[in-house]
Steps between C-alpha positions, in 0.01 A plus 500: 500500500774240542708428195528162342841335526672426168736209456820670390759241575390142430747228575527157330351185644860368578582821675188469710579149600855589589387800714302267722758222514766740621287557813356148544731317749430162656301524824647372828498128590250311719497140617198290398414128560540273196128464445477878449801522272343426163540786257732690733857601409812398693675782686820304541703209358395172649761224583412149595566411869493131419586237243203391288452211516664477851583132442554264213141394413358237278295617201318168466357210700765235495812354664814682597808303392866533417521518130805278499285215638256512210725574209434163348128476586252421223185294438730199413752563775312649802694600810373417849578746795408479871234747615652716767193719585219714377490883485176707452475863407557701829724235655872516532697178473716395803687238304728486194522280190797270452592280205230237434226701678200708394244721675142568386437877448186691427493801255645803688652287775868543605754265334699310769865542543705279273238472217571692172200411288140394511348222292131559415264260671375385154844326438497315827334229708529424871448185690598388855735798550677460169472760220553381145618760249426458125689789345818696562529847651756769451641722786259773592203351310162596651669705772475875555809603692492735789535856381443409138196733468678778679753517777537687827627859431385490139335807359141393437317818390625850429342821634240658278361160399122480491384199692282246317407143605831384374716734715282446798553122464873556497478708819296241676743232392782694668292513822430871493176585676518884443652711230597868463320681219458851385192669638214524242447861397177654629332683210220752581246541217295810463243569221406860435197665341154616585361264242598172666256266658558188721431184301188341627324827561228634265669696211368855519490723196841629403680252713744210417591203699844511657712257287847612583499431878432130447696439182807674626469324839501165312799611299683595818429164661610318187834685519556403859386816675234542768218718368354748746169614354440852619181583309391784281585867547285777352654789307558706806845633580480452871346155497753407232805609700360343821459165329843521342676578838323214667601258229870615518497439873415130463616392161837449324358603166190700408306464181228753406281448192355808337583863553818483298417683173497874430136564595415752767335240717808280493673529829769235515796693358404809709491310826819308425680819408410651838592190700814373324704514179348422171712249309318523175152605370418365159642203295536460131269208492146411405301415709633669800644840402386692821677265747669684782747384769654660804727432792332598821718461808689208338188321388374467147160624396376428147192662347356262244254606227140480587390283208513133619684346216754791493557462878566129471732532194708766685499292820655211318737709280623751769395414855537123509875506445539733800272283711704193414817690581372574847496120545852456347357359175544587145217490251517206267492613131169426338466202277506627137319334213545603139177556307355663191290807561142450373408860431689830475556655841575867562789617723478780755702768316799570718403263786555131541176313461409185686231336290310200636448207259339162485720215363330275245652172386411485134675170442760682282640706789368750753298803412483794742153660500507851646229582747326840552763668717279772642646597846176432679428158362598265786353194307784545251753371746279208600475384136858575392780245497773768493599826340696640214739787547486767232818721538483874536634561146260265319180636365325169438552123465358364178276200443709187477803647664693269734470628864625383839217437741600528868273261692312598816497133607580167332321469161270210470351434155121460479315217323298756303542865417187712462509857349199696410172642634420455860173336608361417848360161399818395316709615807319237702585233250861607455549481883454120484802447271872596477447804277687830493270777386572850354208726437550730201168501322356300209721639230819454701405139562436422133835652403674302775360177357619614153859551636497172671532647854170388639337162517155636523335844485164633608334721234165668431581713196204611291556539127340818369445361149333172581357561849664175604719447802859385490535273190516787232744706705730199559496419124585864411796495738637197320515266800620146405516158672228590754143396582214703645314331788156624558474671841186665638282809461513810709246775509641837416328828576511855623572518875326797670434624856209348687179646374674626189487875609631618167230320304761329272337264242772420251831588333352834362493629856871490521508802279313712761705767674357416841620134472851375582591152403776255601676291224703188458843487329564448129537127413225384733185338368286752689678795352453346152126465559470861614693636205279297256188652653646854500616444146137441395397826670789688334400366158142604550618849594736516201822539720796285568526283816800706609307826477199351687698369791659841559165622612442209752602585853711235659566300174877513558463399867589125496489240773627137478197295612123478484479534878708818478242646266226416755712651789538830313120527444436390869733769628354773285816544293305404189132481400524208271737233358469183292555179702357161568194456722697321767693819569181710533343255743818483708484869567108522525469708175235515234570320164375585153544189285680541170532134402678177551867453404695180451811443711710220345835327555767510228729210546823409318470151342821390666353582838153350445577173671635677809201735502243220469431464875444876523261485207314211665464696810354785292240264357414368847439841657142520644494795734528819299536865613218737422498604143664178368363212301647195341460440129387183322856423389694627808823309519488393142738603218325777304775566247852401398762731362 
């Protein structure tokens, strides 16, 4: 049996970046026409072959004059000059101006010899070949002299400049039709693993859609490279090596996702060790510890982690600087915002941690709300504004601590911030407005309102003592300056396989040894409902809830959404779970009703005006998903705190 590889010598993130930069040299130059130059990087300094403008040109419609002739001109003492001629843009005058003469000139037209200023047409009148001037002009007024923009021989643009619309305009003004730029790096992208399926194909049991091929290809293109998608390679050594050799033959850089950790099926480090020289294997960072890089025949090959969010984070942190260097560019430092951390966030114990966060404008400063940073959660990066770095020697960052948030892109505040329980119907409503949403469960949403971080929160928390939804729990938590707007009802129940093969009837059946359940996380309304029901059973049996749940198979197996519960049952990973009817119908499963719950919106009073259009949209909803119904007071204020 093959032994697993153990990471003995991890390097720091900075060392990993430097290892690639030392070998990432600008690629050779190629000449491209101006219309294809956008986004490319100059391979040489560019000097102007001409003066711009190439002649003295008028910046207004008016009359070219000698300023000495009109020095006394005014509304009370106008000066009359003889009209010598007219010059349109594109013409070139074959005459000159002498004392007592003027020439009509259009905007952009050459100024005739002898004239040293142009009087705007608004301050003139013309009749029978005589121009009357009603204001004075100083030398050079309304004239752009030849070479005043830039002159022949002047350095226009330096090498290693990325060409945007501004630089391309300068090149066109200098009359350059083609320009020498560095060749764009060709980047071959390979995804590995027997579990990968092509997006668009039916998802077979045990398979996952290939995310990395497409997300990394987009990241490569965004960084100026040319992505070469080379498909998926199974966990087979010969197929793996063949794909790698083919990629090296056509690309300047090869990126492989998956196959980088210490598992026996992970082949990247083995193949790279045979073909070239390993630069490093393992980085003191989370996510992305198993990243590997090698020099194969002078070309860089980087093995990225298989988890999509880990792969993208490492691409941006480690690979992107090298890809830019191959184009003679340096990465711009990320924009950094200071914010207060909303909740305590754990470090990575000896590794640098890159923790995605959402920025929330509380009106009193920015709050950084950490997102679930599980390596496989690609949706985290889609929702995050940036990330917080937790150093290697820091165990945790505490709630309220000031942190620096490195932005992925430019931060744009939202009109409303939603934190709380996710719901399919509410999602459709939120999509109509400028709302930034973070889904953390009902309890997390209520506490976010209490801390002043959220404008509104979705909640469906059942109070065990009163049997009432939301209001008692909100009162117990001491929320102030908020209102509860009545939402809608959702039918909760036990989701089981089609035909209910295990004959499950109620919560008592969760105690059976032949039944495996799937659960929701603590802090969600569904988990609260389940624990209340199980608490009743525990009381009847004379045991504690903690003792009872130890006998329930799958109780500690938690998933984030109602549909994830249904998916686990549909795939046979669980026999039963508590979820809404909509999730069961989505997966074609049977549903055992438990009751209707109330899903409400908790809104800070300060935000009620901004949230009013959203509340009105909630009241106006007519088409409801299965297992939903409106309440008599949907959209009305049910309580104030």
